[in-house]
C-alpha positions in Angstrom: 47.0 -74.7 -38.0 44.1 -72.3 -37.4 42.2 -73.8 -40.4 42.8 -77.3 -39.1 41.7 -76.2 -35.6 38.4 -74.8 -37.0 37.7 -78.0 -38.9 38.1 -80.1 -35.8 35.1 -78.5 -34.1 32.3 -79.3 -36.6 33.6 -82.7 -37.5 34.2 -83.6 -33.8 30.8 -82.4 -32.8 29.2 -84.3 -35.6 30.9 -87.5 -34.5 29.8 -87.0 -30.9 26.2 -86.2 -32.0 26.1 -89.3 -34.2 27.3 -91.5 -31.3 24.6 -90.0 -29.1 22.0 -90.7 -31.8 21.3 -87.0 -32.4 22.3 -87.0 -36.0 21.1 -89.5 -38.6 23.8 -91.8 -39.8 24.5 -92.6 -43.5 23.4 -96.1 -44.3 26.9 -97.8 -44.1 27.4 -96.4 -40.6 23.9 -97.3 -39.6 24.6 -100.9 -40.5 27.7 -100.9 -38.2 25.6 -99.3 -35.4 23.1 -102.2 -35.8 25.8 -104.7 -35.5 27.8 -103.1 -32.7 25.5 -100.6 -31.0 27.5 -100.0 -27.8 31.0 -100.2 -29.3 30.1 -98.1 -32.3 28.5 -95.4 -30.1 31.6 -95.4 -27.8 33.8 -95.1 -30.8 32.0 -92.1 -32.3 31.8 -90.2 -29.0 35.4 -90.9 -27.9 36.9 -90.3 -31.3 34.9 -87.1 -31.8 35.9 -85.8 -28.4 39.6 -86.8 -29.0 39.6 -84.8 -32.3 38.5 -81.7 -30.5 40.5 -82.1 -27.3 43.8 -83.1 -28.9 43.7 -79.9 -31.0 43.1 -77.9 -27.8 45.9 -79.6 -25.9 48.3 -78.6 -28.7 47.1 -75.0 -28.7 47.5 -74.9 -24.9 51.0 -76.6 -24.8 52.6 -73.4 -23.3 50.1 -73.4 -20.4 50.9 -76.4 -18.2 48.0 -75.9 -15.9 45.7 -76.6 -18.8 47.9 -78.8 -21.0 48.4 -81.6 -18.4 44.7 -82.3 -17.4 43.4 -81.9 -20.9 46.2 -84.1 -22.1 45.1 -86.9 -19.8 41.5 -86.6 -21.0 42.7 -86.6 -24.6 44.8 -89.7 -24.1 41.8 -91.5 -22.5 39.5 -90.6 -25.4 42.1 -91.7 -27.9 42.6 -95.1 -26.2 38.8 -95.7 -26.1 38.4 -94.5 -29.6 41.4 -96.5 -30.8 40.4 -99.8 -29.2 36.8 -99.5 -30.3 37.9 -98.6 -33.9 39.2 -102.1 -34.4 35.9 -104.0 -34.2 34.1 -101.1 -35.9 36.5 -101.4 -38.8 36.0 -105.2 -39.1 32.2 -104.7 -39.0 32.3 -102.1 -41.7 30.6 -102.5 -45.1 33.8 -101.0 -46.7 36.0 -103.2 -48.8 39.0 -105.1 -47.4 41.6 -102.5 -48.3 39.6 -99.7 -46.5 39.0 -101.9 -43.5 42.7 -102.7 -43.3 43.5 -99.0 -43.5 41.2 -98.2 -40.6 42.6 -101.1 -38.5 46.1 -99.9 -39.2 45.1 -96.3 -38.2 43.6 -97.4 -35.0 46.6 -99.6 -34.1 49.1 -96.8 -34.8 46.9 -94.3 -32.9 47.0 -96.5 -29.8 50.7 -97.3 -30.1 51.7 -93.6 -30.4 49.6 -92.6 -27.4 51.0 -95.4 -25.3 54.6 -94.5 -26.4 53.9 -90.9 -25.5 52.6 -91.7 -22.1 55.6 -94.1 -21.4 58.0 -91.3 -22.5 56.3 -88.9 -20.2 56.6 -91.4 -17.3 60.3 -91.7 -18.1 60.6 -87.9 -18.2 61.8 -88.0 -21.8 59.9 -84.9 -22.7 61.2 -84.6 -26.2 60.2 -88.1 -27.2 56.8 -87.4 -25.5 56.3 -84.3 -27.6 57.2 -86.2 -30.8 54.9 -89.1 -30.1 52.0 -86.9 -29.2 52.4 -84.7 -32.2 52.5 -87.8 -34.4 49.4 -89.1 -32.6 47.7 -85.8 -33.3 48.6 -86.2 -37.0 46.9 -89.6 -37.1 43.9 -88.1 -35.3 43.6 -85.5 -38.0 42.9 -88.3 -40.4 39.2 -88.0 -39.6 39.3 -84.5 -41.1 41.0 -85.5 -44.3 38.8 -88.6 -44.7 35.7 -86.4 -44.5 37.1 -84.0 -47.1 38.4 -86.8 -49.4 35.0 -88.6 -49.4 33.2 -85.3 -50.0 35.5 -84.6 -52.9 35.1 -88.1 -54.4 31.3 -87.7 -54.4 31.4 -84.2 -55.9 33.8 -85.2 -58.6 31.9 -88.5 -59.3 34.9 -90.7 -58.8 34.4 -94.4 -58.3 33.7 -94.4 -54.6 35.0 -97.8 -53.4 38.6 -97.4 -54.6 38.7 -93.7 -53.6 37.4 -94.5 -50.1 40.0 -97.3 -49.8 42.8 -95.0 -50.8 41.6 -92.3 -48.5 41.5 -94.8 -45.6 45.2 -95.1 -45.8 46.4 -91.7 -47.1 44.2 -89.6 -44.8 46.4 -90.5 -41.8 49.7 -91.8 -43.3 50.5 -88.5 -45.1 49.9 -86.3 -42.0 51.9 -88.8 -39.9 54.9 -88.7 -42.3 54.8 -84.9 -42.3 54.7 -84.8 -38.5 57.6 -87.2 -38.2 59.7 -85.1 -40.6 58.8 -81.8 -39.0 59.5 -82.9 -35.4 62.8 -84.6 -36.1 64.6 -81.7 -34.6 63.0 -82.5 -31.2 65.4 -85.4 -30.9 68.4 -83.3 -31.8 68.9 -81.6 -28.4 70.7 -78.3 -28.6 70.7 -78.3 -32.4 66.9 -78.3 -32.7 65.2 -75.4 -34.4 64.0 -72.6 -32.1 60.3 -73.4 -32.6 60.8 -77.1 -31.8 63.0 -76.3 -28.9 60.4 -74.0 -27.4 57.8 -76.8 -27.8 60.0 -79.3 -26.0 60.7 -76.8 -23.2 56.9 -76.1 -22.9 56.2 -79.9 -22.6 59.1 -80.2 -20.1 57.5 -77.6 -17.8 54.2 -79.5 -18.0 
């Protein structure tokens, strides 16, 4: 968890800086910027901020005074980043399989966030916790995508198929792990102590 938290900061800051035009973009992303200047910039800034804030919200889950307002900000960033990811993916130079992976990721990202907010509105705190942890897992896909593409370049793999596979696996694998590991949150009194504490902390928020 600490290692993942440390990775969110540089990757999130790089995304925000790229959206603000501070960092030079690689050519494929520069092409998307030319096609969708406002949408692409919004996507990079909101998604980079979401990556950092979501990690912070999880770390502060036992401190309701911080968890609640930061959670609202994180949800707003995710929704902006998610909705803008759809046209950005369609405007990408990547192949069809990679574009489909990013569109699916954005759609799931939005759906989990909305489901988590609706659960909170219904005061179903366990379902809220499960949805938001699953959303955080999808968010972490940005980290694994960066690591996977770096590895593909270093190992001199054929980039297009490696990138297309990473576009799906980078968020699907963390999502499946999150779903499996938080299953106990729906189990009520039989939940594991750690998951029960998490649900209670969200309840207090």
